[in-house]
N, C-alpha and C positions, 0 to 999 in steps of 0.2 A: 786604622788612622793613627798617625803619629801626632801626638799632642805636645805642643811646646809649653802649654800652660793649662793646668787644671786647678782652679782656685775656688775655694769656698769661703764666702765672707758672711759673717753674721752681723747684721746691721742693727741689732739691739732688740729690746723688749718693751720700750715705752709705748703707750697707746694714745693716739690722737685720731680724730676723725680725718678721713681722706678728703682731699679737695681737688677741684679741677685746677689745671695750671693757670688758667687765666684769672681765677678767683683767689689765687694763693696769697696775694698781697692785701686783699680786701677782707679776708675772713679772720678775725681775731681768734687766737687759740688754736688755729689749725696749722697752716704752713708758716705765715708771717703775719704779725711779728712773732718771733719764737721766744720761748722761755728755756734758757739753758738748764734750769733746775729740773725740767721734765724730760730732757734728752737722755737717751740711754747711753751707757758707757760702751765704747767699742772694745774690740779685742786689743787693739793697740794701746788704748788708754789703760786697760787692765794690766797689760804687760808692763807699762811704765810704772804704774802704782806698785806692782809687786817688786819691781827693781828697786824703787826708792825704799820700800819697807826692808828689803834685804840689806841695802846699804846702811840703814839706820840700825839694824840688828848687829851688823858687823862692827859699826862704829861703837855701839854700846859695849860689845864684847871686848873690843880692844881697850876701851877706857876703864872697864870694870876693875882690873887688877890694880889700877892706880887711883881709884876713886877716893880713897881715904887720905891721899897724900896732900898735906897742907902746902899751900902756895901763897904768894903775896896777896895782900888785901888791896883790891883795886876799887876804890870808892865810886869811881865813875862808871863801873861796869853795869850795875843795876839800872841807874837812870838812863844811860844811853841805850842799852839793849831793850829794856822794857818800854821805853818811849817809842822805839821802832816797832815793837810788837803792838803797842797801842794804836799807832798809825795804821799798820797793816789790818788790824782787826776792825777798826772803825771804817776804813775804806771798803773792806769786805762787806760789812753791814750795809753800807750805802748801796753797793751793787746788788745785794740781796733785796733791799727795799725797792730798787729799780725793777728787779724781776717781779716783785709783788705788784707793782703798779701796772705791769703788762698783764699778768694773770694772777689775780688775788687768790692766795691760798694761806690758810692759817699756819701751815707748816713753815712757810717762808717767813712769816712774821715772827714765829717762835725762834727760828734759826738766826734771823737778823738781830733779834733781841739778845740772843746768846753771845753774839759777837760784840754787841755794845757792852754787855756785862764784862766780857773778857778784856776788851780794850780799855774800859774805864778802870777796872780793878788793877790791870797791869800798870797803868800810869799812877793810880793812887798809891800803890805800894811803893813806888819810887819816892813819893812825898813823905812816907812814914819810915822809910828804910834808914837805919842809923848810918851816918857818914855819907849819904847820897848828896843831899842838899844842906844838911846840918848835922852836927855830931850826934844828936839824938833824934834826927828826923824833924821835918816841919810840922807834922801832926802825929798824934798818938803818944804812947808811953815809951817809945824807943824800941825795946826788944820784942814785945809781943804783938803790937798793932800790925806791923808788916806781915807777921806770920799768919794772923787771923785774916788779913786782907787776901793773902795767898790762898787760904782755905776757902774764902768766899769766891774767889776767882775760879778755882777748880771744882767748886760745887755747882755754881750757877751755869757754867758753860756746858758741862755734860748734861745737866738737867734740861737745858734748852735743846740740845741735840736729841735727847730722849723724847721730849715733847714733839720735836720735828718728826722723828722716826715713827711715832705712834699716830700722828695726825696727817702725814703727807699723802696718804691714799684717800683721805676724806674728800668727798665731792662738794661742790658749791663754793661760792665766793666768800671771802672773809671780810668784805667791806661792811662797815656799819650801815644799817638800813637807811637808804636815802642819802648816804654820804659818799663823796668821791674817795678814791684810794689814798690821796694825799692826806685827807683828814684822818683816816685810819692810821696812817704811818705816824703822823704828828702825835696822835693820842697814845700810840704804842710807845714811842720814844719818850714822851713825857712820863708815862707810867714806869718805864724801866729806869729812867733817871731818878725818879722819886724813890724807888726801891733801893737803888744804889746809894743815894744820899742817906737813907735811913739806916742801912746796914753799915755804911762807913761810920756814921755817927756812933753806932753801938760799939764798934771795935776800936774806935779811937778815943772817944770821950768816956766810955763806960767799961774800960778794960778791967777795972777792979772786980767786976761781976763775972768775968770770963776766966776759965782755967788758964794757968800759967804754962806757956810753952817754952820759954827761955828763962829759967829761974835766976841764974846768976850771971852768966856770960852769954853775950849775943852769939858766940860761936858754938855753944853747946846746947842742943835741943833736949828737952825733957822727954821721958818715956812716952808721955801722952802724945807728943809730936809725932813719934814714929807710928803710934797707933792710928793717929789721924791720917798720916800718909798712906797707911794700909787701907783705911776706909776710902780715901780719895781714889786710890788705885782701883779698888773694887767698884766704886761708883762709875769711874770712867770705863772699866771693863764691861759693866752692865749696859751702859749706853752703846758701847761698841758691839756687844752681842745682839742687842735689839736691832741696831742698824744693819748688822750683817744678815740677820734673818729677813729683814724687810728691804734689802737693797734693790734698787731698780735703776737708778740714774747716775749720771756723772757726779752729781752733788753727793749722793750716798757714798760713792767710791772714795772720793777725796776727803770726805769727813771721816771715814774710817782710817785713812792714812794719817790725818791730823790727830785723831785720838791715839793712834799707835805711837806717833812722834812724842806725845805728851807722857807716855808711860815711863820712860827712863827717869824723868824727874822725880817720880815717886819711888821707883825701884832703887835709885841711888840712896835715897834717904832711908828706905826700909832695910836694904841689904848692905850697901857699901858704906855709906857715911851719912850721918845726919848733921854734920858740922859744916858751918858756912865757910866759904873761901877755900874749899878743897878742889882738887881737879874734878871730882865727881859733881860737886855743887856748880862749878862753872859750866861743865859739860851739859848738865841737866837743863840749864837755862838756854844753852845753845840749841838743844833739841826743841825747846818751847818756841824759839824763834823760827826754826824750820817748820814746825807745825803751823804757826800763825800765818806764814806766807804761802802755805800749800794751796788752800782754796782760792786765795786771792790770785795767785798765778794762773790757776786753771780758769777762773772766771775771765781774766783778761785775755788769755790765749783763745779760749773758746769764743769770746765775744768778737775777737779779730777774725777768726775763721768764719763765724756766723755772718759777720758783715760782708766778708768776701763772697760767701755763697749767696747772700741776699742780693748783693750788687750784680752777680752773675745771673741770678734768676730774673731780676727786674730787667736786665738788658735783654735776655732772651724773650721775656714776656712782651716787652715793648716792640722788639723786632717782629715777633709773631703777630702781635696786634696790628702793627703797621701794615705788615704783609696781608693780613686778613682784610683790613679796611680797604687797602688798595685793590685786592682781588674782588671784594664785594662791590666796590664802586665800578670797577671795570666790567664785572658781570652784569650789574644792573643797567649800566649805560648801554652795553652791547644788546642786552635783551630789549631795552626800551627802543633802541634804534632799529634793530632788526625786525622786531615784532610789529612795529608801527605800520609797515606796509601791508603784510597779510591781514592784520586785524582790521585795518582800514578798508581793504578790499572786501573782507567778510561783512563788515558793517554796511558798506554801500550795496553789496548784492542782496543782503537781507532786507534793507529798506526798499530796494527796487521790487523784490519779490512780494513784500507786504503791500506795496502800492498796487501792483498788478492784481493781487488777490482781492483787494478791497474795491477794485473798479467794478462797475456794473455794465455789462457782464464781466466776470473775471477774465483777465488776459493770461492764458496758460501756454501760449506758443513758446515763449522763451524760458519758461520755468525750469525745464530740464537743464538748459545751459547754465542758468543762474545757480542751481543747486550743485552742478558739477564744479563750477568755479569756487563755491563755498567749500566744498570738500577738498579741492586742490590746495586752497589757501590754508585750510586747517592742517593739512599734512605738511605744508611748508613751515608753519609755525612750530609744529612738533619737531621738525628737523632742526630748526634754529635752536630750540631748547636742548636738544640732544648734543649739539655741537658746542655748548657753553664750556664744557670741560677743556676744549682745545685752547681756550684763552690762556691757560697757564703755561702753554708752550712758547709764549712770546717773551718770557723773561730772558735777560742776557745770559750768555754762557760763561760761567766762571769755573769750568771744569779744570781739574789738575790731578796728577797722580796722587792717589790716596790709599792709605792702608786701612782697610775696613775695621780691623781690630783696634786700631788707635782711636777711631771715632767712637767705637763701642765703649772703650774705657773712659773716654771723655764724657760720654752720656751718663755713665754710672757715677762718675764724680759729681756731675751737675745734679743728679737725682739722689745723691747720698742721703740727704735729709728726708726726702719723701719716703725712701726705703726704710729709714730708721723709724720714723714716727708711725709707719704702717706695719712695722714688725715683719718686714719681708727680707728673707735671706736670698742671697744672689750667688749663683754658680756660673763660672765662665769656662768654656772649653774652646780655645783658639788653636787651630791647626798651625803647625810650624811652616814657615816660609811660604805664606800665601802671596800670590802675585798682587801687585797694586792694580787698582781700578782707576779709570779716568772719569772723575765726576766732581760735582760741587760738594765738598765736604760739609759745608754748612747745611745744604739741603738734606744730605744723608743724616746729619745730626738731628735735624728737625723730624725726619721720618722715624728715627730710632727713639727720640724723646716721646713721640706720640705713641709708639708701640709699647714702650715700657710703662708709660703712664696708664695706658689702657689695661695692661697686664695688672698693674697695682689696683686699679678700679675693679677689675674682674674678680679679685680675691678678697674684696671687702667683706663678703659674707662667709668667708672661710675662717676657721680657727687660726689664731696667730701662729701657732707652731707648725701649721701646714701651708704657710704662704711662702712659695718658692718661685723665683724667676731664674731662668737658665738661658744664657746667651752662648751660642755656639757658632763657629765659623768652619767652613770646609771648602775644598776645591774639587770640582767634578773631574779634574784631570784633563779637561779640554780647554774651555774658554769662559767658565762661569764660576764666580765666587758666591758661595751660599752663606747667608747670615740668618739665623733663626732666633726668635724670641718665644720662649715657652713659659706659660704660667701654670699654676695649680688651682685655677678657679673652677667654677661650676660648669664651664663650657658655654657655647653659644647654641641657642635653640635651633633645631633643624630647619624650621621655617624661615629663620633669619640669616642663615649662612650664605645663601645665594645673593643676598642684598647688602652684605657687609660693606662693599666698596661702592655702593650707589650713593650719589650726592644727596644730601638732606635726609638720609636714612640714619636713624640713631635709636639706640635702646636706652640712652641716658635721659633722665628728666632734665630739661634745660639745655641739652646738647644741640649743636647745630647740624650734626650729621655730615660735616665736611672733612673731618680729620682723616679718616681712612681713604676717602675719595681723593683728597689732595695728595696723600702719601702715595697712593697707587699711581696717580698721574706723574708725580715727580720721578718715581722709579721707572715708569715707562718711558719718560723723556730721556732717560739715560740708557735706553735699550734693555732695561731689566724688567722684572716682574715681581709683584708683591702678591702672595697668595696665602690663603688659609689652608695649611697642610692637614691639620687635625683639630678636632674639637669634640670633646666628650666630657663625661663627668669628672675626669682626671685633669681637665684643663685644655688649653688651646695652644697651638703652635702656628705662628705666622713666620713665613720665610721670605727673605729677599734673595732673588737671583739676579746678580749683577754681572754683566759680561766684562771680561778683563779689559777689552778695548774701550768699553764705555760708549759704544756707538749709539747715536741718537735713534730714537724710534722713527720709523718711516711713516707713521700714521699722520 
């Protein structure tokens, strides 16, 4: 077989409970609402992160030879840049608190607190920095207070990341007992602001009790300052190492990039230059700006993508629910209408038989005819029930030339999040130059959605690293396109395989047992066939056989 595409996609390692499609918007902590902080990083995201890190390293290497070069003193540089940093960090903290309100986790509280520390100290340093808003700064002693605020800034932020990394896998909510999430957030913010106020008071009003970092000239830092920069670098490296070891999610990935972006600000002071207003000094703060906007950008982009997936899922769910309700209404109305006559005849004959049996003496001459009529009417009722599935063939024909592989790709995009949170890897093998089939692409999409969701459910009891779904397409060389969905679940019990496509038969608790029955009917209406090809301990394979002409079934 010539394959135009053999693609293996790893959809992540985060773990969440599986959910039925129709319950996905109702069950908090499963499908929707979603918490970006717990979503796994994809290969594409990891590639982007690596690319950004490489760019940062190249930029640092280019700047390093000129780091000690003195340039003009721009007094507005610090207040402008660090005010932007402060805004970025506080907005990021707000988004993280929003994530906490959806799924309370102590780790998110710690991380959001770290961004409050970072944003607050970034702005407070501008107030104390000489020449920013006043020749000696608005607060502090002039040369040393801004340096100590910088130390507090880059001590508390890695500490918060370290607390996040160590607590992010802890289970259980972080809300105060009997308190809503908003109360917890308010108390956390109040405590963080109180700590910030206390530390700021120490480094601005009590600087005489602190070691001197700039003894004579605000441009020249003391040896102690270099030692502190080394300690800050090691502190950030420690947080980075712990996060690297415990990485799981998108949040972990981009926090590591943020910490790496902060590293040059310390390396410049340790290796290149500890003097203010040099190329290295300006560049180091530029790296800080890049690091501060990193997570914010990711949260905004992922929120946009998440909203798009949510809107698409809700649209599909509403369509599915509407179709289901219409189908149920039609089926129940048809059953009520068609069964009324035979059941009425059965009831009338039974009453007549009882009357004749209760007469004295019993009248038995017509009993044989009455029982024969009851039997005939019962067979008629059974035939009516058997024909209920034919009602689905009354839907209008919206068939059009369709490429099966395009529908399959669309289904995988729609189910991307389901595959991620259930730790399912997907492989696709699509044969080159498949002929188009003539069918309703929306109905085919619904069939594939059902099959892939069933495959995900079938692997819920399998180890995460063994959960694989494989979609393949082929052409039999004559008139049929084949599309198969293979999972690595436990397989279907032998006694249930013959009944998989029967209406109202289900192995799921709470299931309706209509999914595969409807799928089979839809495929048959297009002249095709849905069948269970294989099912054993290694998994199951469901195969769609769709004729190229898409002729309607003659049934």
